[in-house]
All heavy atoms as an XYZ file, in Angstrom:
869
protein
N     121.641     76.298     66.221
C     120.531     76.622     67.109
C     120.699     75.998     68.509
O     120.267     76.470     69.447
C     119.222     76.187     66.406
C     117.949     76.500     67.222
S     116.582     76.416     66.150
C     115.282     76.659     67.270
N     121.299     74.838     68.479
C     121.498     74.016     69.715
C     122.411     74.797     70.653
O     122.139     74.837     71.844
C     122.115     72.578     69.453
C     121.089     71.736     68.534
C     122.395     71.847     70.688
C     119.691     71.467     69.287
N     123.488     75.405     70.103
C     124.378     76.168     70.917
C     123.674     77.315     71.628
O     123.858     77.555     72.872
C     125.581     76.736     70.104
C     126.723     75.886     69.953
C     127.767     76.598     69.093
C     129.141     76.103     69.285
N     130.101     76.885     68.486
N     122.851     77.956     70.875
C     122.054     79.129     71.413
C     121.145     78.645     72.496
O     120.985     79.309     73.531
N     120.421     77.580     72.175
C     119.472     77.065     73.151
C     120.163     76.606     74.417
O     119.699     76.861     75.562
C     118.658     75.849     72.575
C     117.579     75.188     73.376
C     116.489     76.260     73.709
C     116.933     74.051     72.695
N     121.340     75.959     74.316
C     122.087     75.599     75.495
C     122.562     76.850     76.271
O     122.592     76.801     77.489
C     123.230     74.680     75.075
C     122.909     73.307     74.720
C     124.115     72.568     74.158
C     122.291     72.512     75.776
N     122.933     77.856     75.578
C     123.499     79.098     76.305
C     122.325     79.780     77.034
O     122.535     80.132     78.219
C     123.994     80.044     75.183
N     121.182     79.822     76.407
C     119.973     80.470     77.029
C     119.652     79.529     78.312
O     119.349     80.123     79.390
C     118.854     80.603     76.166
C     117.598     81.078     76.873
C     119.272     81.708     75.075
N     119.605     78.291     78.088
C     119.201     77.358     79.238
C     120.195     77.418     80.336
O     119.840     77.460     81.502
C     119.096     75.943     78.725
N     121.524     77.510     79.951
C     122.549     77.595     80.973
C     122.490     78.918     81.801
O     122.656     78.972     83.031
C     123.888     77.487     80.404
N     122.159     80.028     81.075
C     121.964     81.303     81.766
C     120.760     81.277     82.695
O     120.864     81.713     83.866
C     121.796     82.359     80.689
N     119.697     80.660     82.290
C     118.521     80.533     83.161
C     118.814     79.669     84.330
O     118.408     79.962     85.467
C     117.316     80.017     82.369
C     116.042     79.919     83.125
C     115.609     81.201     83.705
C     114.863     79.346     82.318
N     119.502     78.580     84.126
C     119.907     77.654     85.253
C     120.848     78.389     86.167
O     120.718     78.233     87.399
C     120.562     76.400     84.670
N     121.663     79.238     85.723
C     122.592     80.013     86.526
C     121.783     80.918     87.422
O     122.012     81.075     88.668
C     123.635     80.785     85.676
O     124.393     79.858     84.898
C     124.536     81.657     86.612
N     120.838     81.581     86.843
C     119.885     82.527     87.636
C     119.143     81.707     88.651
O     119.010     82.196     89.816
N     118.597     80.542     88.263
C     117.887     79.739     89.241
C     118.795     79.283     90.444
O     118.399     79.295     91.566
C     117.320     78.520     88.601
C     116.231     78.774     87.595
C     114.832     79.145     88.273
O     114.693     78.938     89.469
O     113.928     79.575     87.628
N     120.021     78.915     90.088
C     120.968     78.489     91.133
C     121.318     79.635     92.030
O     121.396     79.409     93.276
C     122.227     77.890     90.405
N     121.559     80.840     91.537
C     121.890     81.917     92.247
C     120.711     82.248     93.361
O     120.965     82.515     94.593
C     122.179     83.191     91.486
C     123.468     82.986     90.722
C     122.243     84.451     92.272
C     123.775     84.089     89.633
N     119.483     82.225     92.838
C     118.372     82.491     93.752
C     118.166     81.410     94.777
O     117.949     81.653     95.923
C     117.018     82.632     92.922
C     115.813     82.661     93.813
C     117.084     83.927     92.019
N     118.415     80.191     94.321
C     118.261     79.051     95.223
C     119.300     79.043     96.374
O     118.928     78.877     97.557
C     118.394     77.723     94.414
C     118.295     76.504     95.364
C     117.009     75.956     95.721
C     119.367     75.798     95.824
C     116.863     74.910     96.542
C     119.221     74.656     96.547
C     117.996     74.229     96.943
O     117.911     73.058     97.719
N     120.531     79.374     96.053
C     121.611     79.321     97.061
C     121.702     80.593     97.905
O     122.122     80.637     98.966
C     122.926     78.987     96.408
C     123.052     77.609     96.032
C     123.196     77.273     94.637
C     122.965     76.536     96.878
C     123.232     75.965     94.208
C     123.030     75.248     96.506
C     123.113     74.850     95.161
N     121.359     81.768     97.248
C     121.439     83.025     98.041
C     120.184     83.544     98.639
O     120.237     84.419     99.480
C     122.026     84.110     97.075
O     121.085     84.342     96.019
C     123.441     83.768     96.507
N     119.054     83.024     98.142
C     117.657     83.456     98.650
C     117.488     84.957     98.325
O     116.791     85.602     99.078
C     117.516     83.113    100.037
C     117.630     81.710    100.404
N     116.759     80.731     99.990
C     118.644     81.029    101.087
C     117.145     79.626    100.384
N     118.293     79.657    101.082
N     118.100     85.495     97.324
C     117.913     86.892     96.866
C     116.414     87.008     96.411
O     115.885     86.184     95.724
C     118.812     87.295     95.787
C     120.196     87.589     96.277
C     120.740     87.542     97.493
C     121.346     87.789     95.399
N     122.105     87.812     97.527
C     122.519     87.969     96.143
C     121.563     87.841     94.022
C     123.746     88.230     95.707
C     122.799     88.110     93.511
C     123.896     88.248     94.334
N     115.828     88.104     96.710
C     114.448     88.344     96.337
C     114.325     88.903     94.884
O     113.646     89.927     94.668
C     113.891     89.366     97.335
C     115.131     90.138     97.683
C     116.343     89.220     97.650
N     115.132     88.347     93.968
C     115.107     88.739     92.542
C     114.645     87.546     91.740
O     114.800     86.411     92.058
C     116.498     89.092     92.130
C     117.143     90.341     92.731
C     118.571     90.461     92.400
C     116.377     91.592     92.292
N     113.964     87.908     90.668
C     113.579     86.836     89.651
C     114.738     86.129     89.078
O     115.707     86.777     88.630
C     112.722     87.546     88.627
C     112.389     88.845     89.217
C     113.448     89.202     90.173
N     114.692     84.776     89.044
C     115.819     84.026     88.435
C     116.018     84.361     86.985
O     117.103     84.367     86.485
C     115.485     82.579     88.646
N     114.942     84.740     86.363
C     115.040     85.074     84.912
C     115.840     86.326     84.688
O     116.619     86.512     83.750
C     113.705     85.231     84.178
O     112.910     86.124     84.932
N     115.712     87.284     85.636
C     116.433     88.568     85.426
C     117.961     88.232     85.793
O     118.870     88.767     85.020
C     116.008     89.596     86.502
C     116.862     90.812     86.586
C     114.538     90.006     86.142
N     118.228     87.419     86.771
C     119.684     86.976     87.012
C     120.213     86.236     85.837
O     121.335     86.305     85.516
C     119.728     86.323     88.343
C     119.439     87.113     89.554
C     119.381     86.231     90.818
C     120.422     88.180     89.723
N     119.274     85.417     85.214
C     119.748     84.685     84.093
C     120.067     85.578     82.936
O     121.100     85.332     82.184
N     119.381     86.628     82.651
C     119.737     87.611     81.690
C     121.033     88.263     81.973
O     121.827     88.547     81.083
C     118.590     88.717     81.590
C     117.343     88.261     80.794
C     116.292     89.366     80.910
C     117.702     88.040     79.345
N     121.238     88.599     83.243
C     122.562     89.191     83.650
C     123.691     88.197     83.367
O     124.718     88.586     82.817
C     122.438     89.648     85.113
C     121.474     90.832     85.276
C     123.880     90.027     85.565
C     121.154     91.242     86.716
N     123.440     86.907     83.698
C     124.468     85.891     83.361
C     124.744     85.771     81.878
O     125.885     85.641     81.425
C     123.991     84.578     83.985
N     123.647     85.836     81.051
C     123.843     85.743     79.639
C     124.584     86.966     79.125
O     125.447     86.890     78.255
C     122.490     85.644     78.875
C     122.521     85.422     77.433
C     123.245     84.115     77.081
C     121.050     85.345     76.839
N     124.308     88.142     79.722
C     125.061     89.392     79.284
C     126.534     89.253     79.634
O     127.391     89.624     78.812
C     124.473     90.586     79.977
C     125.243     91.838     79.768
C     125.225     92.510     78.525
C     126.178     92.334     80.721
C     125.988     93.657     78.258
C     126.889     93.426     80.501
C     126.869     94.103     79.320
O     127.614     95.192     79.109
N     126.772     88.775     80.846
C     128.216     88.556     81.237
C     128.934     87.603     80.255
O     130.008     87.802     79.864
C     128.313     88.032     82.721
C     129.663     87.557     83.048
C     127.912     89.205     83.643
N     128.186     86.547     79.971
C     128.756     85.503     78.994
C     129.057     86.088     77.632
O     130.101     85.822     76.996
C     127.839     84.333     78.857
N     128.126     87.056     77.195
C     128.410     87.663     75.899
C     129.498     88.636     76.031
O     130.332     88.764     75.108
C     127.152     88.379     75.430
C     125.980     87.512     74.888
C     124.636     88.264     74.897
C     126.455     86.933     73.539
N     129.582     89.441     77.072
C     130.584     90.421     77.269
C     131.951     89.783     77.371
O     132.929     90.331     76.969
C     130.291     91.313     78.471
N     131.997     88.681     78.041
C     133.338     87.973     78.235
C     133.675     87.094     76.964
O     134.716     86.415     76.973
C     133.281     87.099     79.475
S     133.190     88.016     80.990
N     132.792     87.105     75.959
C     133.018     86.373     74.751
C     132.956     84.875     74.980
O     133.591     84.079     74.216
C     134.243     86.769     74.013
C     134.261     88.264     73.737
C     134.402     88.602     72.359
C     134.747     90.034     72.150
N     133.794     90.819     71.615
N     132.259     84.422     76.045
C     132.092     82.896     76.212
C     131.039     82.403     75.287
O     131.006     81.281     74.960
C     131.699     82.694     77.678
C     132.752     83.052     78.689
C     134.133     83.095     78.473
C     132.536     83.429     80.026
N     134.747     83.540     79.666
C     133.776     83.731     80.640
C     131.452     83.463     80.812
C     133.912     84.066     81.947
C     131.554     83.855     82.152
C     132.838     84.162     82.669
N     130.127     83.362     74.964
C     129.034     83.038     73.988
C     129.111     83.994     72.852
O     129.291     85.231     73.188
C     127.639     82.993     74.677
C     126.573     82.823     73.726
C     127.612     82.033     75.795
N     128.994     83.624     71.658
C     129.003     84.569     70.496
C     127.505     84.896     70.172
O     126.634     84.095     70.280
C     129.656     83.902     69.278
C     131.110     83.433     69.594
C     132.009     84.621     70.018
O     131.919     85.637     69.416
N     132.846     84.337     70.986
N     127.348     86.096     69.759
C     126.022     86.636     69.297
C     125.534     85.703     68.197
O     124.304     85.397     68.141
C     126.114     88.113     68.861
C     124.796     88.527     68.363
C     126.530     88.972     70.089
N     126.372     85.262     67.362
C     125.955     84.436     66.172
C     125.286     83.163     66.681
O     124.442     82.555     66.021
C     127.103     84.129     65.204
C     127.685     85.392     64.559
C     128.647     86.173     65.474
O     129.241     85.514     66.404
O     128.805     87.381     65.201
N     125.756     82.641     67.858
C     125.195     81.418     68.334
C     123.761     81.632     68.789
O     122.980     80.626     68.818
C     126.063     80.927     69.552
C     127.445     80.520     69.132
O     127.647     80.211     67.952
O     128.351     80.581     70.009
N     123.430     82.836     69.184
C     122.077     83.081     69.710
C     121.080     83.507     68.623
O     119.887     83.531     68.931
C     122.147     84.243     70.758
C     122.986     83.863     72.004
C     123.047     85.135     72.935
C     122.429     82.678     72.755
N     121.555     83.846     67.443
C     120.677     84.350     66.449
C     119.550     83.417     66.037
O     118.382     83.858     65.942
C     121.494     84.762     65.156
O     122.540     85.612     65.609
C     120.674     85.366     64.100
N     119.850     82.212     65.810
C     118.739     81.219     65.380
C     117.704     81.108     66.512
O     116.489     81.151     66.189
C     119.371     79.915     65.087
N     118.135     80.918     67.702
C     117.109     80.744     68.753
C     116.326     82.042     69.040
O     115.136     81.978     69.256
C     117.699     80.200     70.088
C     116.678     79.828     71.069
C     118.674     81.165     70.726
C     115.880     78.581     70.683
N     116.958     83.120     69.036
C     116.190     84.409     69.223
C     115.266     84.739     68.068
O     114.172     85.250     68.304
C     117.192     85.611     69.402
O     118.113     85.693     68.266
C     117.972     85.480     70.699
N     115.608     84.383     66.831
C     114.721     84.567     65.731
C     113.521     83.654     65.854
O     112.369     84.143     65.666
C     115.394     84.265     64.324
C     116.445     85.266     63.948
O     116.403     86.439     64.568
O     117.298     85.017     63.077
N     113.712     82.406     66.297
C     112.588     81.523     66.506
C     111.678     82.047     67.606
O     110.488     82.053     67.476
C     113.180     80.136     66.930
C     112.134     79.126     67.326
C     111.358     78.495     66.317
C     111.824     78.872     68.642
C     110.299     77.647     66.636
C     110.858     78.002     69.016
C     110.126     77.348     67.992
N     112.239     82.457     68.734
C     111.395     82.997     69.800
C     110.669     84.219     69.395
O     109.458     84.369     69.799
C     112.305     83.262     71.026
C     112.901     82.012     71.712
C     113.832     82.403     72.813
C     111.765     81.067     72.276
N     111.256     85.110     68.641
C     110.584     86.314     68.144
C     109.364     86.012     67.303
O     108.364     86.684     67.311
C     111.561     87.242     67.532
C     112.486     87.884     68.528
S     111.765     88.831     69.885
C     111.091     90.253     68.942
N     109.585     84.949     66.339
C     108.530     84.558     65.445
C     107.270     84.016     66.279
O     106.164     84.094     65.755
C     109.032     83.509     64.506
C     109.931     84.069     63.457
C     110.570     83.006     62.550
O     110.366     81.784     62.870
N     111.339     83.425     61.525
N     107.543     83.462     67.378
C     106.462     82.853     68.178
C     106.115     83.649     69.472
O     105.617     83.098     70.468
C     106.847     81.422     68.486
C     106.977     80.593     67.313
N     108.178     80.456     66.642
C     106.005     79.785     66.603
C     108.023     79.636     65.630
N     106.712     79.291     65.540
N     106.470     84.926     69.448
C     106.236     85.773     70.623
C     104.793     85.807     71.054
O     104.481     85.924     72.234
C     106.825     87.203     70.344
C     106.814     88.143     71.436
C     107.788     87.654     72.600
C     107.344     89.479     71.052
N     103.918     85.799     70.069
C     102.432     85.910     70.487
C     102.027     84.768     71.388
O     101.169     84.935     72.244
C     101.568     85.912     69.255
N     102.662     83.535     71.243
C     102.257     82.470     72.089
C     102.702     82.694     73.537
O     102.051     82.206     74.452
C     102.977     81.169     71.620
C     102.531     80.660     70.221
C     103.424     79.459     69.787
C     101.117     80.219     70.293
N     103.639     83.475     73.768
C     104.119     83.797     75.161
C     103.225     84.845     75.751
O     103.251     85.071     76.995
C     105.590     84.293     75.175
C     106.582     83.245     74.575
C     107.293     83.587     73.438
C     106.787     82.167     75.223
C     108.238     82.667     72.943
C     107.634     81.126     74.733
C     108.314     81.508     73.602
N     102.383     85.547     74.980
C     101.521     86.601     75.541
C     100.141     85.990     75.922
O      99.410     86.627     76.609
C     101.357     87.636     74.534
C     102.640     88.475     74.299
C     102.379     89.534     73.189
C     103.176     89.176     75.539
N      99.808     84.772     75.496
C      98.517     84.186     75.714
C      98.322     83.905     77.230
O      97.321     84.340     77.824
C      98.311     82.930     74.848
C      98.231     83.317     73.451
C      97.062     82.161     75.376
C      98.138     82.151     72.482
N      99.273     83.385     77.993
C      99.021     83.041     79.404
C      98.770     84.361     80.266
O      97.865     84.381     81.027
C     100.267     82.303     79.856
C     100.705     81.643     78.620
C     100.408     82.578     77.452
N      99.599     85.454     80.004
C      99.302     86.647     80.831
C      97.953     87.262     80.493
O      97.309     87.757     81.341
C     100.418     87.583     80.479
C     101.528     86.797     79.863
C     100.833     85.559     79.337
N      97.532     87.176     79.219
C      96.210     87.727     78.802
C      95.142     86.949     79.472
O      94.133     87.544     79.948
C      96.157     87.720     77.311
S      97.192     88.905     76.515
N      95.222     85.641     79.524
C      94.250     84.818     80.122
C      94.163     85.070     81.626
O      93.078     85.198     82.213
C      94.548     83.262     79.853
C      93.557     82.431     80.665
C      94.316     82.974     78.356
N      95.345     85.290     82.196
C      95.399     85.528     83.672
C      94.713     86.931     83.930
O      94.034     87.027     84.948
C      96.894     85.626     84.159
N      94.878     87.953     83.028
C      94.256     89.168     83.269
C      92.680     89.041     83.215
O      92.020     89.646     83.917
C      94.676     90.205     82.151
C      96.015     90.762     82.318
C      96.350     91.703     81.137
C      96.015     91.690     83.636
N      92.210     88.272     82.251
C      90.793     88.073     82.102
C      90.285     87.287     83.278
O      89.139     87.649     83.890
C      90.486     87.288     80.800
C      90.833     88.171     79.635
C      89.053     86.833     80.834
C      90.768     87.432     78.338
N      90.922     86.308     83.824
C      90.458     85.588     84.920
C      90.482     86.379     86.240
O      89.675     86.090     87.174
C      91.216     84.286     85.215
O      92.572     84.575     85.390
C      91.072     83.339     84.009
N      91.342     87.390     86.371
C      91.391     88.166     87.562
C      90.905     89.591     87.315
O      91.311     90.554     87.954
C      92.870     88.325     88.005
C      93.396     86.894     88.460
N      92.908     86.184     89.421
C      94.340     86.219     88.021
C      93.523     85.006     89.635
N      94.450     85.021     88.694
N      90.003     89.732     86.409
C      89.409     91.091     86.087
C      88.739     91.734     87.221
O      88.832     92.998     87.381
C      88.367     90.935     84.928
C      88.161     92.136     84.059
C      89.448     92.666     83.572
C      87.248     91.775     82.904
N      88.170     91.027     88.186
C      87.519     91.549     89.326
C      88.557     92.299     90.210
O      88.298     93.364     90.742
C      86.752     90.517     90.157
C      87.488     89.335     90.531
O      88.563     89.098     89.809
O      87.189     88.741     91.537
N      89.735     91.660     90.377
C      90.788     92.318     91.196
C      91.277     93.559     90.523
O      91.556     94.524     91.182
C      91.947     91.367     91.350
C      91.619     90.083     92.195
C      92.828     89.140     92.144
C      91.290     90.444     93.640
N      91.392     93.510     89.286
C      91.883     94.668     88.513
C      90.857     95.832     88.571
O      91.316     97.019     88.756
C      92.183     94.336     87.010
C      93.330     93.344     86.888
C      92.441     95.541     86.170
C      93.530     92.652     85.601
N      89.581     95.521     88.481
C      88.575     96.519     88.543
C      88.582     97.194     89.926
O      88.301     98.430     89.996
C      87.235     96.013     88.228
C      86.990     95.722     86.762
C      85.684     95.009     86.486
O      85.028     94.455     87.314
N      85.246     95.098     85.235
N      88.800     96.429     90.914
C      88.732     97.024     92.306
C      89.871     98.024     92.549
O      89.719     98.944     93.299
C      88.844     95.814     93.300
N      91.071     97.720     91.907
C      92.184     98.672     92.157
C      92.661     99.305     90.803
O      93.832     99.434     90.595
C      93.304     97.853     92.741
C      93.089     97.328     94.140
O      92.436     98.060     94.890
O      93.466     96.227     94.461
N      91.676     99.624     89.926
C      92.044    100.109     88.665
C      92.812    101.424     88.706
O      93.896    101.601     88.036
C      90.776    100.359     87.804
C      91.104    100.876     86.393
C      91.689    100.037     85.466
C      90.838    102.164     86.104
C      91.982    100.523     84.237
C      91.091    102.662     84.850
C      91.730    101.851     83.913
N      92.386    102.419     89.539
C      93.042    103.715     89.555
C      94.473    103.664     90.116
O      95.360    104.230     89.520
C      92.257    104.782     90.304
C      90.955    105.249     89.503
C      90.226    106.256     90.489
C      91.378    105.869     88.234
N      94.752    102.894     91.142
C      96.094    102.715     91.639
C      97.035    101.990     90.604
O      98.157    102.397     90.475
C      96.017    101.923     92.984
C      94.596    102.218     93.423
C      93.839    102.380     92.145
N      96.426    100.996     89.997
C      97.242    100.352     88.941
C      97.536    101.245     87.755
O      98.678    101.201     87.248
C      96.454     99.098     88.470
C      96.294     97.895     89.415
C      95.440     96.829     88.873
C      97.711     97.383     89.584
N      96.572    102.076     87.366
C      96.781    102.953     86.212
C      97.731    104.068     86.612
O      98.672    104.221     85.837
C      95.417    103.624     85.837
C      95.515    104.646     84.769
C      95.844    103.951     83.410
C      94.228    105.356     84.587
N      97.708    104.563     87.826
C      98.645    105.523     88.260
C     100.095    104.971     88.374
O     101.047    105.563     87.870
C      98.301    106.093     89.575
N     100.208    103.755     88.897
C     101.525    103.178     88.960
C     102.132    102.873     87.589
O     103.257    103.056     87.346
C     101.425    101.837     89.797
N     101.286    102.488     86.684
C     101.675    102.176     85.298
C     102.189    103.460     84.606
O     103.285    103.473     84.049
C     100.595    101.540     84.489
O     100.227    100.299     85.041
N     101.417    104.552     84.737
C     101.779    105.748     84.095
C     103.027    106.380     84.673
O     104.036    106.728     83.983
C     100.596    106.817     84.177
C     101.094    108.167     83.724
C      99.459    106.352     83.322
N     103.125    106.450     85.985
C     104.249    107.003     86.668
C     105.578    106.138     86.411
O     106.619    106.720     86.083
C     103.989    107.093     88.140
C     102.965    108.169     88.499
C     105.309    107.472     88.955
C     102.409    108.193     89.832
N     105.461    104.884     86.463
C     106.620    104.045     86.198
C     107.095    104.153     84.727
O     108.290    104.129     84.481
C     106.391    102.575     86.665
O     105.397    101.986     85.773
N     106.137    104.245     83.850
C     106.523    104.408     82.434
C     107.238    105.788     82.166
O     108.299    105.793     81.471
C     105.243    104.386     81.559
O     104.708    103.097     81.636
N     106.712    106.808     82.877
C     107.406    108.109     82.647
C     108.802    108.063     83.299
O     109.775    108.544     82.662
C     106.471    109.281     83.223
C     105.230    109.461     82.479
C     107.317    110.528     83.420
C     104.187    110.359     83.092
N     108.856    107.497     84.478
C     110.197    107.385     85.166
C     111.104    106.586     84.317
O     112.382    106.844     84.189
C     110.133    106.853     86.544
C     109.475    107.761     87.545
C     109.257    106.978     88.908
C     110.367    108.992     87.796
N     110.709    105.475     83.743
C     111.511    104.648     82.822
C     112.032    105.440     81.687
O     113.247    105.344     81.355
C     110.753    103.413     82.462
C     111.470    102.451     81.467
C     112.634    101.775     82.279
C     110.528    101.502     80.881
N     111.182    106.122     80.976
C     111.610    106.905     79.864
C     112.600    107.988     80.298
O     113.642    108.202     79.544
C     110.331    107.599     79.212
C     109.428    106.639     78.412
C     108.166    107.419     78.014
C     110.176    106.165     77.173
N     112.433    108.638     81.360
C     113.378    109.652     81.890
C     114.715    109.022     82.197
O     115.777    109.601     81.784
C     112.876    110.421     83.071
C     111.638    111.353     82.793
C     111.099    111.877     84.104
C     112.064    112.446     81.896
N     114.722    107.910     82.898
C     116.054    107.329     83.223
C     116.814    106.768     82.050
O     117.974    106.996     81.888
C     115.813    106.160     84.269
C     116.986    105.358     84.508
C     115.309    106.799     85.627
N     116.083    106.077     81.134
C     116.702    105.581     79.948
C     117.255    106.706     79.072
O     118.343    106.624     78.524
C     115.635    104.708     79.156
C     116.225    104.382     77.747
C     115.380    103.409     79.911
N     116.447    107.809     78.975
C     116.957    108.953     78.223
C     118.187    109.572     78.804
O     119.175    109.863     78.110
N     118.233    109.688     80.115
C     119.449    110.244     80.785
C     120.606    109.337     80.612
O     121.728    109.771     80.413
C     119.179    110.450     82.247
C     118.206    111.646     82.532
C     118.942    112.984     82.147
N     118.069    114.057     82.464
C     118.261    115.239     82.051
N     119.401    115.558     81.502
N     117.385    116.214     82.294
N     120.409    108.064     80.802
C     121.505    107.131     80.566
C     122.030    107.119     79.150
O     123.198    107.179     78.928
C     121.078    105.615     80.966
C     122.107    104.603     80.545
C     120.842    105.588     82.479
N     121.168    107.190     78.201
C     121.554    107.255     76.776
C     122.340    108.594     76.598
O     123.373    108.577     75.863
C     120.324    107.209     75.878
C     120.697    107.332     74.409
C     121.612    106.286     73.870
O     121.662    105.162     74.437
O     122.304    106.566     72.861
N     121.904    109.691     77.129
C     122.639    111.016     76.960
C     124.059    110.809     77.596
O     124.971    111.335     77.006
C     121.776    112.140     77.582
C     120.636    112.545     76.816
C     119.870    113.627     77.448
O     120.057    113.895     78.769
N     118.921    114.272     76.800
N     124.077    110.193     78.685
C     125.331    110.043     79.464
C     126.241    109.180     78.583
O     127.545    109.437     78.545
C     125.082    109.427     80.820
C     126.316    109.139     81.609
C     127.164    110.030     82.208
C     126.851    107.824     81.957
N     128.160    109.379     82.799
C     127.969    108.041     82.723
C     126.491    106.523     81.684
C     128.746    106.963     83.171
C     127.145    105.463     82.172
C     128.227    105.730     82.894
N     125.718    108.061     78.030
C     126.596    107.211     77.205
C     127.036    107.903     75.997
O     128.216    107.741     75.556
C     125.813    105.967     76.810
C     125.513    104.938     78.064
C     124.662    103.840     77.603
C     126.960    104.398     78.507
N     126.156    108.662     75.302
C     126.575    109.419     74.107
C     127.607    110.494     74.457
O     128.549    110.701     73.642
C     125.366    110.091     73.480
C     124.420    109.070     72.819
C     124.999    108.260     71.713
O     125.867    108.798     70.937
N     124.712    106.980     71.578
N     127.463    111.151     75.593
C     128.418    112.128     76.054
C     129.851    111.470     76.222
O     130.892    111.992     75.882
C     127.997    112.816     77.246
C     128.809    113.937     77.724
C     128.061    114.610     78.911
C     129.011    115.527     79.622
N     128.391    116.063     80.818
N     129.790    110.265     76.848
C     131.058    109.527     77.062
C     131.777    109.084     75.783
O     133.000    109.045     75.640
N     130.991    108.782     74.733
C     131.561    108.367     73.441
C     132.214    109.546     72.732
O     133.154    109.391     72.053
C     130.439    107.796     72.533
C     130.081    106.406     72.853
C     129.024    105.895     71.860
C     128.586    104.502     72.141
N     127.559    104.011     71.196
N     131.669    110.720     72.909
C     132.179    111.895     72.247
C     133.460    112.353     72.835
O     134.338    113.083     72.214
C     131.127    113.053     72.256
C     129.946    112.744     71.412
C     128.841    113.730     71.585
O     129.006    114.727     72.282
N     127.795    113.611     70.832
N     133.703    112.051     74.066
C     134.901    112.553     74.854
C     136.204    111.865     74.306
O     136.242    110.843     73.798
C     134.848    112.361     76.373
O     133.667    113.117     76.811
């Protein structure tokens, strides 16, 4: 579990360092995920090393949802003021996400069959 925790922490630190030094307008956590993917793809980190920490985090996932839910409740007046644009953006982005993921999956499956 320690190896997995260190790998995740190192990936997040890498993302933070990239944002700090390059000033890219991207979340450090996203860059950290990309760094973790690269580490897995290059076999610097083994999937088995991450299993214990990911299982632990998945078991306690509800705890990670409490702060965003509280934030929604405290800013309910802002949400009510812009409810229709927020709803439209959510629906349109969800549909676009499904379409893009579906096309990428079809493209990947087509590549495997060739």
